C-alpha positions in Angstrom: 74.8 37.1 5.5 75.4 38.1 8.5 74.9 34.8 11.5 71.3 37.0 12.3 70.1 37.7 8.9 71.0 33.8 7.9 69.2 32.6 11.4 65.5 35.3 10.1 65.4 33.4 6.3 65.8 30.3 7.2 62.8 30.7 9.9 60.7 33.3 7.3 61.3 29.7 4.7 60.2 27.8 7.6 57.4 29.5 8.4 56.4 29.5 4.4 56.9 25.6 4.7 54.9 25.2 7.6 52.0 27.1 6.3 52.2 25.5 2.3 52.0 22.4 4.9 49.5 23.8 7.3 47.7 24.7 3.1 47.2 21.2 2.5 46.0 19.6 5.2 43.3 21.8 5.1 42.3 20.9 1.8 43.1 17.1 2.6 40.5 17.2 5.7 38.1 19.3 2.7 39.0 16.7 0.0 38.2 14.1 2.9 34.6 15.5 4.2 33.9 15.8 0.9 34.5 12.4 -0.7 32.8 11.4 2.7 29.3 13.6 1.8 29.5 14.1 -1.2 27.2 16.1 -2.8 23.0 16.5 -1.6 20.3 15.3 -3.6 16.4 15.7 -2.4 14.6 13.0 -0.3 10.8 13.0 0.9 9.4 12.9 4.3 6.5 12.1 5.2 4.5 14.5 7.6 2.4 12.5 9.0 1.1 8.8 9.2 -0.5 6.8 6.7 -3.0 4.5 7.2 -2.3 1.2 4.8 -4.4 0.3 1.2 -4.4 5.2 1.4 -4.1 6.9 -1.7 -0.7 8.7 -1.5 -0.5 12.0 -2.4 2.5 15.0 -2.9 0.9 17.0 -0.4 2.0 14.1 2.1 5.5 14.4 2.5 8.0 17.4 2.5 11.2 18.3 0.7 14.9 17.6 2.2 17.7 17.2 1.4 21.0 14.8 2.6 23.9 13.8 1.4 23.6 11.2 -2.2 25.5 8.2 -1.2 23.1 8.1 3.0 20.2 7.9 0.9 18.9 3.9 0.4 19.1 2.2 -3.5 16.0 2.7 -3.1 15.2 6.2 -1.5 12.7 8.3 -4.0 14.1 11.3 -5.4 11.4 12.4 -7.7 8.0 13.2 -5.8 5.6 12.4 -9.3 6.4 8.8 -7.9 3.3 8.5 -5.5 0.7 9.1 -8.5 -1.4 6.8 -8.6 0.1 4.9 -6.0 -0.8 3.6 -2.3 0.7 2.7 0.5 1.7 -1.2 1.3 1.8 -0.9 5.3 1.8 1.6 7.7 3.8 4.6 7.2 5.4 6.2 9.9 5.3 10.7 10.6 9.4 11.8 9.4 10.4 8.5 7.9 11.9 8.8 4.6 9.8 7.8 0.8 11.3 4.7 -0.4 10.2 2.9 -3.6 9.1 -0.6 -1.9 6.4 1.7 0.8 4.3 2.3 -2.6 2.4 0.3 -5.4 0.2 1.2 -7.8 -3.5 1.0 -7.2 -5.6 -1.5 -9.0 -7.0 -0.5 -12.3 -9.6 -1.6 -14.6 -8.6 -4.0 -17.3 -10.7 -4.1 -21.0 -14.1 -5.5 -20.5 -14.2 -4.8 -16.6 -16.8 -2.5 -14.9 -16.2 -1.3 -10.6 -19.3 -2.8 -8.7 -19.8 -1.7 -5.1 -21.2 -3.6 -2.1 -21.3 -3.7 1.6 -19.4 -6.0 3.3 -21.1 -7.2 6.9 -17.3 -5.6 8.9 -17.4 -8.5 11.4 -18.0 -11.2 9.1 -17.5 -10.3 5.3 -14.2 -7.9 6.1 -11.9 -8.5 8.9 -9.5 -6.2 8.6 -7.9 -8.7 6.1 -8.7 -7.9 2.3 -7.3 -5.1 0.8 -7.0 -3.6 -2.8 -4.9 -5.5 -5.4 -5.9 -8.8 -2.9 -8.6 -12.1 -5.2 -11.3 -13.2 -3.4 -14.1 -16.2 -3.5 -17.8 -13.8 -2.9 -19.9 -16.0 -1.3 -23.6 -15.8 -1.3 -26.6 -17.4 1.5 -29.9 -18.6 -0.4 -33.1 -19.5 2.1 -35.1 -22.7 0.1 -37.2 -21.6 -2.9 -39.9 -23.4 -1.6 -41.6 -24.2 2.0 -38.7 -27.3 2.7 -36.2 -27.0 0.5 -32.8 -27.2 1.6 -30.6 -23.0 2.4 -27.5 -23.3 0.1 -24.4 -21.4 -0.3 -23.5 -20.9 -3.1 -20.0 -19.0 -5.0 -21.5 -16.9 -6.4 -18.1 -15.2 -8.0 -13.8 -16.9 -7.9 -11.3 -14.8 -7.8 -13.0 -11.1 -7.7 -10.2 -8.8 -7.7 -10.5 -5.7 -4.9 -10.7 -2.3 -6.4 -10.4 -0.6 -3.7 -12.1 -0.6 0.7 -13.7 1.9 2.4 -14.6 3.8 5.5 -16.2 1.6 7.8 -19.8 3.1 8.2 -22.2 2.4 10.4 -25.9 1.8 9.3 -28.6 3.2 9.4 -31.1 1.2 12.1 -33.6 -1.0 9.3 -31.6 -1.0 6.9 -30.8 -4.2 6.8 -32.9 -6.6 9.4 -32.8 -8.1 5.9 -30.0 -9.9 5.8 -29.3 -9.9 9.0 -26.4 -7.9 8.8 -24.3 -6.2 11.6 -24.3 -2.6 12.3 -21.1 -1.7 10.8 -20.1 -2.3 7.0 -18.0 -1.6 4.5 -18.2 -0.9 1.5 -15.8 -3.1 -1.5 -15.6 -1.8 -5.1 -15.0 -4.5 -7.2 -13.4 -4.9 -10.9 -15.4 -8.1 -12.7 -17.3 -8.4 -15.8 -20.5 -7.8 -17.4 -21.8 -11.2 -15.8 -20.2 -11.7 -12.3 -21.3 -8.1 -12.1 -25.1 -9.6 -12.5 -24.1 -12.5 -10.3 -23.5 -9.6 -6.7 -26.0 -7.6 -8.1 -28.1 -10.8 -7.8 -26.8 -11.6 -4.2 -26.8 -9.0 -2.8 -30.4 -8.0 -3.3 -32.0 -11.3 -2.5 -29.1 -13.4 -0.7 -29.8 -13.5 3.1 -25.6 -12.9 3.2 -22.7 -11.7 1.2 -19.1 -13.1 2.4 -15.8 -12.7 1.2 -13.0 -15.7 1.5 -9.5 -14.0 1.2 -7.1 -16.0 -1.2 -3.4 -16.5 -0.9 -1.1 -15.4 -3.7 -0.6 -17.7 -6.0 -2.7 -20.6 -4.2 -4.8 -22.8 -6.8 -8.2 -21.4 -6.5 -10.3 -23.0 -9.9 -13.5 -24.4 -7.5 -14.9 -27.4 -9.6 -18.8 -26.4 -11.3 -19.9 -29.5 -8.6 -18.2 -27.8 -5.6 -20.1 -24.2 -6.2 -23.4 -25.1 -4.5 -23.3 -26.3 -1.1 -26.1 -27.5 1.1 -26.5 -29.4 4.8 -27.6 -32.8 3.2 -23.9 -33.0 1.1 -22.7 -33.8 4.6 -25.1 -36.1 5.3 
C-alpha cells in the first residue's frame, strides 16, 4: 500500500468517526429534548369567560395537548371532574382548568328541603351571597295591634344557600306590600321542615325579609332572647 492509499484509508476512517460523532450528537440532542419535554397529556382550556359560582359543563372547555411536565400538579386532565361542580371565582377565556378553580355544588342532605324566595337585590344580597354560604334570615313585622311596636325576628339561623339565581326585574306593583325594590334575586335554601315553614310564613306576611351573611367558622349561636328585637330594647 503506497502513501496515497494510506492517506485515503486514514481520511475514510476519520470520516466514519466524524459520522459516528455527529450521529451521537443528534441522539444526545433528541434525548435532551425528550428529557425536557417528556410525554404529552391532555389538558382543558376555557372557550370563554365563566362567571363565579356558575355551574360548569364539558361544553365550556376545549381539549389541548401539552407536555406533562409543564402542567401544574392540580391541572385537570379528565374533563369528567367538572360534573356537578361550580366555578369558585371568575374564570378567564384561555385559562387552563385547575382543580382549585371549582368546587362541588351544594346539595340537599337527608331531611332537608329546597325552598326559594325572592330577596331584594340591594338590601338582601349585594353580590356577596353565593352557593355554599351560610346566612341568618331576618324578617320585620308590623305590630299585631294598633300601637304595638314593630318587631325584627331571626326567622332562620344558619341557613345553607344552595343556589343564587339571576337578577330579576319585578313586575310593577307585585311587591308593593313589602316595599321591595324593582330588582330581586331568587335564592334557594336547604332547610328542615320547620325552618321551611318559617321562611314561607315570613315571605308571605313580613314587611321585609333580609339575609345576613355569616363568616366562615364564626360562632353563629343566637340566644333565645336575641331572636326578637324591638326598638324599646335600646331605651
